[in-house]
C-alpha positions as a Markdown table, in Angstrom:
| # | Residue | x | y | z |
|---|---|---|---|---|
| 1 | Met | -27.6 | 349.4 | 53.1 |
| 2 | Met | -24.1 | 347.9 | 53.5 |
| 3 | Lys | -22.6 | 347.8 | 56.9 |
| 4 | Asp | -19.3 | 349.6 | 57.2 |
| 5 | Ile | -16.7 | 347.1 | 58.3 |
| 6 | Arg | -13.3 | 348.4 | 59.5 |
| 7 | Tyr | -10.5 | 346.6 | 61.2 |
| 8 | Asn | -7.8 | 348.3 | 63.2 |
| 9 | Ile | -4.6 | 346.4 | 62.9 |
| 10 | Ser | -1.5 | 347.5 | 64.7 |
| 11 | Leu | 1.6 | 348.3 | 62.6 |
| 12 | Tyr | 3.5 | 346.2 | 65.1 |
| 13 | Val | 1.6 | 343.2 | 63.6 |
| 14 | Ile | 1.1 | 344.1 | 59.9 |
| 15 | Ile | 4.6 | 345.1 | 58.9 |
| 16 | Pro | 6.3 | 342.0 | 60.2 |
| 17 | Ile | 3.6 | 339.9 | 58.5 |
| 18 | Ile | 4.3 | 341.8 | 55.2 |
| 19 | Phe | 8.0 | 341.1 | 55.5 |
| 20 | Ser | 7.3 | 337.5 | 56.3 |
| 21 | Gly | 5.1 | 337.2 | 53.2 |
| 22 | Ile | 7.8 | 338.6 | 51.0 |
| 23 | Ala | 10.2 | 336.1 | 52.5 |
| 24 | Leu | 7.7 | 333.3 | 51.9 |
| 25 | Leu | 7.5 | 334.3 | 48.2 |
| 26 | Ser | 11.2 | 334.2 | 48.0 |
| 27 | Ile | 11.3 | 330.8 | 49.6 |
| 28 | Leu | 8.7 | 329.5 | 47.1 |
| 29 | Leu | 10.9 | 330.9 | 44.3 |
| 30 | Ser | 14.0 | 329.3 | 45.7 |
| 31 | Tyr | 12.2 | 326.0 | 46.1 |
| 32 | Asn | 11.3 | 326.0 | 42.4 |
| 33 | Ile | 14.9 | 327.0 | 41.5 |
| 34 | Thr | 16.3 | 324.1 | 43.4 |
| 35 | Gly | 14.5 | 321.7 | 41.1 |
| 36 | Phe | 17.9 | 321.0 | 39.6 |
| 37 | Tyr | 18.8 | 319.2 | 42.8 |
| 38 | Met | 16.1 | 316.7 | 42.1 |
| 39 | Arg | 17.1 | 316.3 | 38.5 |
| 40 | Lys | 20.6 | 315.5 | 39.7 |
| 41 | Gly | 19.3 | 313.0 | 42.2 |
| 42 | Ala | 20.4 | 315.0 | 45.3 |
| 43 | Asp | 17.9 | 315.5 | 48.2 |
| 44 | Pro | 17.1 | 319.2 | 48.5 |
| 45 | Glu | 14.7 | 319.0 | 51.4 |
| 46 | Gly | 17.3 | 319.5 | 54.2 |
| 47 | Pro | 18.9 | 322.7 | 52.8 |
| 48 | Ile | 15.5 | 324.1 | 51.8 |
| 49 | Met | 13.9 | 323.7 | 55.2 |
| 50 | Leu | 17.0 | 325.2 | 56.9 |
| 51 | Trp | 17.0 | 328.3 | 54.6 |
| 52 | Thr | 13.2 | 328.6 | 54.8 |
| 53 | Ser | 13.2 | 328.7 | 58.6 |
| 54 | Leu | 16.2 | 331.1 | 58.7 |
| 55 | Ile | 14.7 | 333.5 | 56.1 |
| 56 | Leu | 11.3 | 333.6 | 57.8 |
| 57 | Val | 12.6 | 334.3 | 61.3 |
| 58 | Leu | 15.2 | 336.8 | 60.1 |
| 59 | Ser | 12.6 | 338.8 | 58.0 |
| 60 | Ala | 10.1 | 338.9 | 60.9 |
| 61 | Val | 12.8 | 340.2 | 63.3 |
| 62 | Ile | 14.0 | 342.8 | 60.7 |
| 63 | Gly | 10.3 | 343.8 | 60.2 |
| 64 | Leu | 9.8 | 344.2 | 63.9 |
| 65 | Leu | 13.0 | 346.3 | 64.2 |
| 66 | Ile | 11.9 | 348.6 | 61.4 |
| 67 | Val | 8.5 | 349.1 | 63.0 |
| 68 | Arg | 10.1 | 350.0 | 66.3 |
| 69 | Met | 12.4 | 352.4 | 64.6 |
| 70 | Leu | 9.5 | 354.1 | 62.8 |
| 71 | Leu | 7.0 | 354.2 | 65.6 |
| 72 | Ser | 9.2 | 355.1 | 68.5 |
| 73 | Pro | 9.5 | 358.8 | 67.6 |
| 74 | Leu | 5.8 | 358.9 | 66.7 |
| 75 | Arg | 4.8 | 357.4 | 70.1 |
| 76 | Lys | 7.2 | 359.8 | 71.9 |
| 77 | Phe | 5.6 | 362.7 | 70.0 |
| 78 | Val | 2.1 | 361.7 | 70.9 |
| 79 | Glu | 3.0 | 361.3 | 74.6 |
| 80 | Glu | 4.6 | 364.7 | 74.7 |
| 81 | Thr | 1.6 | 366.2 | 73.0 |
| 82 | Glu | -0.7 | 364.7 | 75.5 |
| 83 | Lys | 1.3 | 366.2 | 78.3 |
| 84 | Leu | 0.9 | 369.7 | 76.8 |
| 85 | Gly | -2.8 | 369.5 | 77.5 |
| 86 | Val | -3.8 | 370.8 | 74.0 |
| 87 | Leu | -5.7 | 367.6 | 73.2 |
| 88 | Lys | -7.2 | 366.8 | 76.6 |
| 89 | Ser | -10.7 | 368.1 | 75.6 |
| 90 | Leu | -10.9 | 365.6 | 72.7 |
| 91 | Pro | -12.5 | 362.2 | 73.4 |
| 92 | Lys | -10.3 | 359.2 | 73.3 |
| 93 | Asn | -12.5 | 357.3 | 70.9 |
| 94 | Gly | -12.0 | 359.8 | 68.1 |
| 95 | Arg | -15.7 | 360.9 | 67.8 |
| 96 | Ser | -16.9 | 364.4 | 68.1 |
| 97 | Ile | -18.2 | 365.9 | 71.4 |
| 98 | Glu | -21.9 | 366.3 | 71.3 |
């Protein structure tokens, strides 16, 4: 029998990682495109490292802002629903009451 393995990962973590991964792919693509610098004898390392750092940081910040914009109304809704008392009889761990 296989063991059921599940991981709970917060959206505050996973969405910025996804955006950073997309940025990393674009960085790798831009690195390959800048091959013409090397053919011309110019040193492409400085501009590539600058743009790599800038794109990674910017995409992580934008991802975090998008997560906050998406989850703020949801968190507010859950807090207001808990105040109503409708869900107070349910257990916090999500399992049924026995």
